[in-house]
C-alpha positions as CSV (number, residue, x, y, z in Angstrom):
1,M,10.9,-22.3,5.7
2,S,12.3,-19.0,6.8
3,R,13.0,-15.5,5.5
4,E,16.2,-16.6,3.8
5,R,14.1,-19.0,1.7
6,T,11.6,-16.4,0.7
7,W,12.7,-16.4,-2.9
8,E,13.2,-20.1,-3.3
9,G,10.9,-22.1,-5.5
10,S,7.7,-20.7,-7.1
11,W,7.0,-17.9,-4.6
12,R,4.0,-16.7,-6.7
13,T,2.4,-20.1,-6.5
14,R,3.2,-20.3,-2.8
15,L,1.6,-16.9,-2.2
16,H,-1.6,-17.8,-4.0
17,E,-1.8,-21.2,-2.2
18,R,-1.5,-19.5,1.1
19,V,-4.3,-17.0,0.2
20,R,-6.6,-19.9,-0.9
21,E,-5.8,-21.8,2.3
22,R,-7.2,-18.8,4.2
23,G,-10.4,-18.9,2.2
24,F,-9.8,-16.1,-0.3
25,H,-10.1,-16.4,-4.1
26,S,-7.4,-13.7,-4.7
27,L,-4.7,-11.9,-3.0
28,T,-6.7,-8.7,-3.5
29,A,-9.6,-10.2,-1.5
30,F,-7.2,-11.2,1.2
31,A,-5.8,-7.7,1.4
32,E,-9.2,-6.0,1.3
33,A,-10.3,-8.0,4.3
34,R,-7.3,-6.4,6.2
35,P,-7.6,-2.7,5.3
36,A,-4.8,-0.3,6.3
37,L,-2.5,-3.0,7.5
38,P,1.1,-2.6,6.2
39,L,2.3,-4.9,3.5
40,Y,4.8,-6.6,5.8
41,V,2.0,-7.5,8.2
42,L,0.0,-9.1,5.3
43,A,3.1,-11.1,4.4
44,E,3.7,-12.2,8.0
45,E,0.1,-13.5,8.0
46,L,0.9,-15.6,5.0
47,G,4.0,-17.2,6.5
48,T,7.6,-16.6,7.4
49,D,8.6,-17.4,3.8
50,V,6.6,-14.5,2.3
51,A,7.9,-10.9,1.9
52,G,5.9,-7.7,1.7
53,V,7.4,-7.0,-1.7
54,Q,6.0,-10.3,-2.9
55,V,2.6,-9.3,-1.7
56,L,2.9,-6.0,-3.4
57,S,3.9,-7.7,-6.7
58,G,1.0,-10.1,-6.5
59,L,-1.4,-7.2,-5.8
60,L,-0.1,-5.2,-8.7
61,A,-0.4,-8.2,-11.1
62,E,-4.1,-8.6,-10.0
63,A,-4.8,-4.9,-10.2
64,E,-3.3,-4.7,-13.7
65,Q,-5.6,-7.6,-14.8
66,R,-8.6,-5.8,-13.4
67,G,-7.7,-2.4,-14.6
68,Q,-7.5,-1.0,-11.1
69,V,-3.9,0.0,-10.6
70,T,-4.9,3.5,-9.4
71,R,-7.0,2.0,-6.7
72,L,-4.1,-0.2,-5.6
73,V,-1.8,2.8,-5.5
74,R,-4.2,4.5,-3.1
75,D,-4.4,1.3,-1.1
76,V,-0.6,1.2,-0.8
77,F,-0.7,4.8,0.4
78,V,-3.2,3.9,3.1
79,R,-0.9,1.0,4.2
80,Q,2.2,3.1,4.2
81,L,0.6,6.0,6.1
82,A,-0.7,3.5,8.7
83,Q,2.8,2.2,9.1
84,S,4.6,5.5,9.2
85,L,1.9,7.7,10.9
86,P,-0.2,5.4,13.1
87,D,-1.9,8.3,14.7
88,G,-2.7,9.9,11.4
89,W,-1.6,13.1,9.8
90,P,0.3,15.3,12.3
91,P,-1.2,18.6,13.5
92,V,2.1,20.3,13.0
93,L,5.0,19.4,10.7
94,D,7.9,19.9,13.0
95,E,11.2,18.3,12.1
96,V,10.3,14.9,13.4
97,Q,6.9,14.8,11.9
98,R,8.1,16.2,8.6
99,F,10.5,13.3,8.4
100,Q,7.7,10.7,9.2
101,V,5.5,12.3,6.5
102,A,8.4,12.3,4.0
103,K,9.1,8.7,4.8
104,A,5.5,7.6,4.2
105,L,5.4,9.6,0.9
106,G,8.7,8.2,-0.2
107,L,7.8,4.6,0.6
108,W,4.5,5.2,-1.4
109,F,6.4,6.6,-4.4
110,A,8.9,3.8,-4.3
111,S,6.1,1.2,-4.2
112,T,4.3,2.8,-7.1
113,P,4.5,1.4,-10.7
114,D,6.3,3.7,-13.1
115,S,3.1,4.5,-14.9
116,H,1.6,6.2,-11.9
117,Q,4.7,7.9,-10.4
118,P,4.0,11.3,-11.9
119,R,0.5,11.2,-10.4
120,V,1.8,10.1,-7.0
121,D,4.4,12.9,-7.1
122,R,1.6,15.5,-7.8
123,A,-0.6,14.0,-5.0
124,S,2.3,14.1,-2.6
125,D,3.0,17.7,-3.4
126,A,-0.7,18.5,-2.9
127,L,-0.7,16.9,0.5
128,L,2.3,18.9,1.6
129,A,1.0,22.2,0.1
130,S,-2.5,21.7,1.6
131,P,-2.2,19.3,4.5
132,P,-5.3,17.2,5.4
133,P,-6.9,17.7,8.8
134,P,-4.8,16.6,11.9
135,G,-5.4,13.0,12.6
136,W,-6.5,12.2,9.0
137,R,-5.9,8.5,8.5
138,P,-7.7,7.0,5.6
139,L,-9.0,3.5,6.3
140,G,-9.0,2.3,2.7
141,P,-8.4,3.2,-1.0
142,D,-11.9,4.8,-1.4
143,D,-11.2,7.6,1.1
144,A,-12.8,10.8,-0.4
145,L,-9.6,12.9,-0.1
146,L,-7.5,10.2,-1.7
147,R,-10.0,9.8,-4.5
148,T,-9.7,13.6,-5.1
149,L,-5.9,13.4,-5.2
150,L,-5.7,10.3,-7.3
151,P,-9.0,9.7,-9.2
152,D,-9.7,6.3,-10.7
153,D,-9.1,7.1,-14.4
154,E,-6.1,4.9,-15.2
155,A,-2.8,6.4,-16.2
């Protein structure tokens, strides 16, 4: 199969079969074993017929079942930041770096369920108003600063 066949058949079943083939009981467990990797990298590990948006959809379904959507939202931020800012938060927000930060925050917002978008918008504003230390690169959803910006109480 190839990328043009990504949406053919029961992609959700295919996604979960691939995860189980790799020894994981859930997509969440698979993703947690690969912290801070972008969603498209997780998809590539599962096969050429899996897309990052499918991985996100599966992770969201599992997070909703467990009541951990906020934690997933933080996890997606970590993955977006690692993709857009591999060296961490820039020391200075010049034009180029401001664009990279905006890209990471925009991708995060776009990947966030509607229920959490107001919280992500406030967290993004807080990061821009009081930037984290240069080089800050959270390694997972339990990063102390992220938990301050987006605490676990579900929206």
